[in-house]
Structure formats: structure tokens, C-alpha cells
C-alpha positions in Angstrom: 0.0 0.0 0.0 1.2 3.5 -0.6 2.5 5.9 2.0 0.4 8.7 0.4 -3.4 8.8 -0.1 -2.9 9.0 -3.9 -0.3 8.9 -6.5 -1.3 12.5 -7.2 0.4 13.6 -3.9 3.8 12.0 -3.9 6.1 12.4 -0.9 9.0 14.6 -2.0 11.6 13.1 0.3 15.2 12.5 -0.7 17.5 9.9 0.8 18.0 6.2 1.1 19.3 6.3 -2.4 22.7 5.0 -1.5 21.2 1.9 0.1 19.0 1.3 -2.9 21.9 1.6 -5.4 24.0 -0.8 -3.3 21.1 -3.3 -3.2 20.5 -3.1 -6.9 24.2 -3.4 -7.7 24.3 -6.4 -5.4 21.5 -8.1 -7.3 23.3 -7.6 -10.6 26.5 -8.8 -9.1 25.0 -12.0 -7.7 23.2 -12.5 -11.0 26.6 -12.7 -12.7 27.6 -15.7 -10.7 25.4 -18.0 -12.7 25.9 -18.9 -16.3 23.6 -17.4 -18.9 21.2 -19.9 -20.4 18.6 -20.0 -22.9 7.2 -17.1 -14.6 2.9 -17.4 -16.1 4.4 -16.2 -12.9 7.4 -14.5 -11.6 8.5 -16.9 -8.9 7.6 -20.6 -8.2 7.9 -20.0 -4.4 6.4 -16.5 -3.6 3.3 -14.8 -5.0 3.2 -12.0 -2.4 0.5 -11.9 0.2 -1.5 -9.1 -1.4 -1.1 -10.6 -4.8 -2.2 -14.0 -3.7 -5.2 -12.7 -1.7 -6.5 -10.9 -4.8 -6.1 -13.8 -7.1 -2.9 -12.5 -8.6 -4.9 -9.9 -10.4 -2.7 -7.0 -9.2 -0.5 -6.0 -12.1 -2.3 -2.7 -12.4 -2.6 -1.9 -8.7 0.5 -3.3 -6.9 3.2 -0.9 -5.9 6.4 -1.2 -3.8 7.5 -4.6 -2.7 4.4 -6.3 -4.2 5.1 -4.8 -7.6 8.7 -6.0 -7.3 7.2 -9.5 -7.5 4.5 -9.2 -10.1 5.1 -6.0 -12.1 8.5 -4.2 -12.2 7.1 -1.0 -13.5 4.7 -0.7 -10.5 7.2 0.1 -7.8 7.1 3.7 -9.1 3.3 3.9 -8.4 3.8 5.0 -4.8 6.7 6.9 -3.2 7.9 4.8 -0.3 10.9 2.9 1.2 9.9 -0.6 2.3 11.5 -3.8 3.6 9.2 -6.8 3.5 9.8 -10.5 4.6 7.3 -12.9 3.1 6.5 -16.6 3.8 4.3 -18.8 1.7 3.3 -22.5 2.0 1.7 -24.7 -0.7 0.0 -27.6 1.0 -0.4 -29.9 -2.0 3.2 -29.6 -3.2 4.6 -29.5 0.4 6.6 -26.5 -0.6 7.9 -23.6 1.5 8.8 -20.2 0.0 10.6 -17.5 2.0 11.7 -14.2 0.6 12.6 -10.6 1.5 12.2 -7.6 -0.7 13.5 -4.0 -0.4 11.9 -1.3 -2.5 12.9 2.4 -2.7 11.0 5.0 -4.7 11.8 8.0 -2.5 15.2 8.9 -4.0 13.9 10.6 -7.1 10.4 10.9 -8.8 11.9 9.5 -12.0 13.5 6.2 -10.8 12.7 3.5 -8.3 14.8 0.5 -7.3 14.1 -2.9 -5.6 16.1 -5.9 -4.5 14.6 -9.3 -3.8 15.7 -12.7 -2.6 13.6 -15.9 -2.6 14.3 -19.3 -1.2 12.3 -22.4 -2.1 12.3 -25.8 -0.4 9.7 -28.6 -1.2 9.5 -32.3 -0.3 7.2 -33.9 -2.9 6.6 -37.6 -3.1 6.6 -39.8 -6.3 4.2 -42.7 -6.2 4.8 -45.5 -8.7 4.2 -49.2 -9.3 7.1 -51.6 -9.3 6.0 -55.0 -10.6 2.6 -54.5 -9.1 3.9 -53.2 -5.8 3.2 -49.6 -4.7 6.4 -47.7 -4.1 7.1 -44.2 -2.9 10.1 -42.0 -3.7 10.9 -38.8 -1.8 12.3 -35.9 -3.7 13.7 -32.5 -2.8 12.7 -29.3 -4.7 15.2 -26.6 -4.0 15.8 -23.2 -5.3 17.2 -19.6 -5.0 16.3 -16.4 -6.8 18.0 -13.1 -6.6 16.5 -10.1 -8.4 17.0 -6.4 -9.0 14.3 -4.1 -10.3 14.6 -0.7 -12.1 11.4 1.3 -12.7 11.4 4.4 -14.7 8.7 7.1 -14.7 8.9 7.9 -18.4 6.0 10.4 -18.3 5.1 11.6 -14.8 1.8 10.1 -13.6 1.2 8.6 -17.0 3.8 6.1 -18.3 6.0 3.7 -16.3 8.6 1.2 -17.6 10.2 -1.6 -15.5 13.0 -4.1 -16.0 13.9 -7.0 -13.6 17.1 -9.0 -14.2 17.5 -12.0 -11.9 19.5 -15.1 -11.2 17.5 -18.3 -10.7 18.6 -21.7 -9.5 16.2 -24.7 -9.3 16.9 -28.4 -8.7 14.6 -31.4 -8.2 16.5 -34.4 -6.9 16.1 -37.8 -5.2 18.3 -40.6 -3.7 18.7 -43.8 -5.8 18.9 -47.3 -4.4 22.6 -46.7 -3.5 22.0 -43.5 -1.7 23.4 -41.3 -4.6 21.7 -38.0 -5.4 20.1 -38.0 -8.9 18.5 -35.3 -10.9 14.8 -35.9 -11.7 15.3 -33.2 -14.4 18.4 -31.1 -15.1 19.3 -28.3 -12.7 18.3 -24.8 -13.8 21.1 -22.3 -13.2 20.3 -19.3 -15.4 20.0 -15.5 -15.8 16.4 -14.4 -16.3 14.7 -11.2 -17.3 11.2 -9.7 -16.8 10.1 -6.4 -18.3 6.9 -4.4 -18.0 5.1 -1.3 -19.1 2.2 0.5 -17.3 -0.1 3.4 -18.2 -2.1 5.5 -15.7 -5.3 7.2 -16.9 -6.0 10.1 -14.5 -5.7 7.8 -11.4 -8.9 6.1 -12.4 -7.5 3.3 -14.5 -4.1 1.6 -14.8 -3.2 -0.8 -17.5 -0.1 -3.0 -17.3 1.6 -5.6 -19.5 4.5 -7.8 -18.2 6.8 -10.2 -19.9 8.2 -12.9 -17.6 11.3 -15.0 -18.2 12.0 -13.5 -21.6 15.3 -15.3 -21.2 16.0 -18.1 -18.7 12.7 -20.1 -19.2 12.7 -23.7 -17.8 10.9 -26.7 -19.2 8.4 -28.5 -16.9 9.7 -31.4 -14.8 7.4 -33.9 -16.5 5.0 -34.2 -19.4 2.1 -36.6 -20.2 4.0 -38.7 -22.7 4.8 -41.3 -20.1 8.6 -41.4 -20.8 9.7 -41.1 -17.2 13.1 -42.5 -16.3 14.4 -42.9 -12.8 18.2 -43.3 -12.8 19.4 -45.7 -10.2 15.9 -46.9 -9.2 15.3 -50.7 -9.6 12.1 -50.8 -11.6 11.0 -52.6 -14.8 7.9 -50.5 -15.4 7.1 -46.9 -16.3 6.1 -45.2 -13.1 2.5 -44.1 -12.6 2.9 -41.1 -10.4 0.8 -38.7 -8.4 0.3 -35.5 -10.3 -0.3 -33.6 -7.1 3.1 -34.4 -5.7 5.4 -33.0 -8.4 4.8 -29.7 -10.0 3.5 -30.2 -13.5 4.0 -26.6 -14.5 7.2 -24.9 -15.5 9.0 -23.2 -12.6 10.0 -20.4 -14.9 7.8 -20.3 -18.0 8.1 -17.8 -20.8 4.9 -16.0 -20.3 3.0 -12.7 -20.7 0.6 -11.1 -18.3 -1.6 -8.1 -18.6 -4.0 -6.4 -16.2 -6.5 -3.6 -15.7 -7.1 -1.9 -12.3 -10.0 0.5 -11.8 -10.1 2.9 -8.9 -13.7 4.1 -8.7 -12.9 6.6 -5.9 -9.7 7.8 -7.6 -7.8 6.4 -4.5 -5.6 3.3 -4.1 -7.7 2.4 -1.1 -10.4 0.8 -3.3 -9.6 -1.1 -6.5 -11.2 -3.6 -8.8 -8.8 -5.7 -10.9 -8.9 -8.1 -13.9 -5.8 -9.8 -15.3 -4.8 -12.6 -17.6 -1.6 -14.6 -18.2 -0.3 -16.7 -21.1 2.2 -19.5 -20.4 4.2 -20.5 -23.6 6.3 -23.2 -21.9 4.4 -25.6 -19.6 2.4 -27.4 -22.3 4.2 -26.4 -25.5 5.8 -29.9 -25.9 2.5 -31.1 -27.5 2.0 -30.9 -31.3 -0.6 -28.2 -31.0 1.7 -25.9 -29.0 -1.0 -25.4 -26.3 -0.8 -22.1 -24.4 -1.8 -22.3 -20.7 -4.1 -19.3 -20.0 -5.2 -18.0 -16.6 -7.9 -15.4 -16.0 -7.7 -13.6 -12.7 -9.9 -11.2 -10.8 -9.7 -9.4 -7.5 -10.6 -6.4 -5.4 -9.3 -4.5 -2.4 -11.0 -2.1 0.0 -9.1 -0.5 2.8 -11.3 0.2 5.9 -9.3 2.4 8.1 -6.0 0.5 8.8 -7.4 -2.8 7.6 -7.3 -3.9 3.9 -9.9 -6.4 2.9 -8.9 -8.5 -0.2 -10.8 -11.1 -2.2 -10.2 -12.7 -5.6 -9.9 -15.9 -7.6 -8.7 -17.3 -10.9 -9.3 -19.9 -13.5 -6.3 -21.9 -14.7 -6.6 -23.5 -18.1 -3.9 -26.1 -18.1 -3.6 -28.9 -20.7 -5.2 -29.0 -24.2 -8.3 -30.7 -22.7 -10.6 -29.3 -20.1 -9.9 -32.1 -17.6 -6.9 -30.5 -16.1 -8.4 -27.0 -15.7 -8.6 -25.6 -12.2 -10.5 -22.9 -10.3 -9.3 -21.0 -7.2 -10.8 -18.6 -4.7 -8.6 -16.4 -2.5 -8.9 -13.8 0.3 -6.9 -12.0 2.9 -6.7 -9.3 5.6 -4.0 -6.9 6.7 -3.1 -4.1 9.0 -1.5 -0.9 7.8 0.1 1.9 9.7 1.6 4.5 7.4 5.0 5.9 8.2 5.0 9.4 9.6 7.7 11.9 8.4 10.9 10.7 10.1 9.2 7.6 11.4 8.4 4.0 10.7 5.2 2.2 9.7 4.1 -1.4 9.2 2.1 -3.4 6.7 1.1 -6.9 8.1 -0.9 -9.3 6.0 -2.2 -12.8 5.8 -3.9 -14.5 2.8 -4.8 -17.8 1.3 -5.9 -19.4 -1.9 -8.1 -22.6 -2.2 -8.6 -24.7 -5.2 -12.4 -25.3 -5.6 -12.5 -27.1 -9.0 -10.1 -29.3 -10.9 -8.9 -32.7 -11.9 -10.2 -35.5 -9.7 -6.8 -37.1 -9.7 -5.3 -34.4 -7.6 -6.0 -33.3 -4.0 -7.5 -29.8 -3.9 -4.6 -27.4 -3.5 -4.3 -24.8 -0.6 -1.8 -22.0 -0.4 -1.1 -19.7 2.6 1.0 -16.5 2.6 2.1 -14.1 5.4 4.1 -10.9 5.3 5.5 -8.3 7.7 6.4 -5.1 5.9 8.3 -2.2 7.4 7.7 1.3 5.9 10.2 4.1 6.4 9.9 7.8 5.6 13.3 9.5 6.5 13.3 13.2 7.4 16.4 14.2 5.4 
């Protein structure tokens, strides 16, 4: 949430720029440690509490640390300095996501910077049949992501442009019969890049378009062709495995998202949002080059210090309708704006629940929590 009541009344406070520049430089430096290789979402571990609570339909309305996750251009929407730790847990995939983001748009009205780090740890299980006997194989899904964001206000209060270089590492491994670690699919150690553009129409409507993983996209861990090989596992049959255990979608798909946010009161305290994303990686191994489409909707109303958030989305997965899923989401928070020379907070909790989908999978549940610290130096 913004420190000001509207983007029309920015806080003209200088300072914290050195910290922001060091953070951004650190992100670029860490990104250079990984070799360059050729998200419908930004990160497989973290959605952001506000983003998740509103069905990830927030590309047009997210600012600050939330925008650093879903729309790089959006960190310029509000002038603030924020530090925000986030935790997220996906029950179905038994996956923990932890991250911390720093966003600074106070230094200059033209430029805003952010730095992010995300850690992922999951413990999915693979169920397969070995000569008629049911077997279970435990895997470890592990990852790091370091990102830097630069947002430019190209035309004040009208046009914003964002770029997000990042280093991303993901592995999915298991122990074979001899206790040797094996890759379920090749490790992903790559440089990635997200870009975005956003347009503001008189503070009533914002439109945003984001390209995710324009470089550094990753194929999914498995497909429906049945050609699953487990190196070092003594089995004479193709495994039949539980689709809810191992993520079917690409961790880092080449994708495009766009969103429209409407502010009926011309204030960020009340917004209605509709987004859509197009994943060109997860199901493109098929002959018809199927594009996974999601349609997202959400709203937020801030009643005093308490933001109330609701949303949901439809996830069109495989070429047929049998894999499609529907989700609902909601969340609450507490916001204390930072006074001049002081500190404020932004605490939030949210969840998403799968309500429709394939009968082969357990219905998915995702929880997210954040504790944001807002600063407004008097310099």
C-alpha cells in the first residue's frame, strides 16, 4: 500500500538512495555468478500476500514490494521505502517459500529500485508401481532467486517502464537405491529477465503488460508422454505417479501477463482488478503448442487500517478441459503509514483454495504471510 493517499500527492523526500543503489548493484553482481542460459508467474515460491489474496490480479494496482514480485514498473506507483519479509506454503506440493524484498522510490520521482531474494524448499513424493507393488520415492525441490528491479517514470503520472534482471537456480533431486543423489530433471542455473510497461489514466484506471522469463525459461519437470526414467531406481515399469506431488507446470515459464485496475474513488484504497496470463512453456511440448491461460480477478477495500482483499482465478492447463482448475482467495492486513521521520508497518495474511479441478489431484491450498516495514526518512 502507498504511503500517500494517492499517486497525485507524492512524498517529496530524498534519501535512502545509496542503500537502494547498493542493493541493486548487489542483485546484478549475484546474477553474474550463474551462467547465462537460454514465470505465467514471476517466482515458483512466492506470490506476495496481497497478490495471492487478490487472485494475482494485481498488475495494475500493486506498488512497492508487491510490484517487485509481479510488475516491475509498478514500484514507481507510490513513493515509499519498504522492507518486507514474506512466507508462503503450498500444502499440495509441500513447498515452503521464503523471501525478502526491499523497494525504494523515495530517492527521485523518475527512478525506483528494488532488490529481492527468494528461497524455495519442497518435499514432494513420487508414487509408482514396481512389478505390481506400490512404491514411494521422496524428492527435494530446492531453489534460490536473486533479483533487482529498475522502474522508470517515463512520463510523470502517465507512463512507467520496468526491468527485472534475476539469477535463478532450481533443482529437483532424489536418492537412488545406492543413496546417490540423482536429478529428476536437469538443474536450472540461469540468468532471467522480466520487463513491463504500465499506463495510468488520470488515477482512475491503470493498465499494465508484463513479460516474464524472456530469457531463462525452464521446461516442466514432466509431461504426459509417459517417458519417465528414474536413474538408479530398480524398476522394470514406467512409473505411474501422483500429479499432485510433483509440480506439472514450469517453474520459470516464458509468459506474458496483462492487467487492468480500476479505482472508482480515484484512490488506491479501493480497486477492482482483472488480469490474464499466457504461459508458452508448460504445455508447449505437444504438437498443437498449447498455451496455458489463466484469468484472474480481485478487489481490495481499505477500511481504516485494515485492507480487505478477495479474488480468484481460472487456470486453463492442458489441451483438454480435464486439467483445468479454479481457485478462490482472500486476505486481511493491518497498515500503519510511516509518519515523516518515522516507521510504519504493513502486516498481511492470505490464502488461496482450489475449488474445481482434476479428480486425480487433491485440492490445493496455499497460505501466505508478510510483515512489511515502511520508512519515511526526514532528510
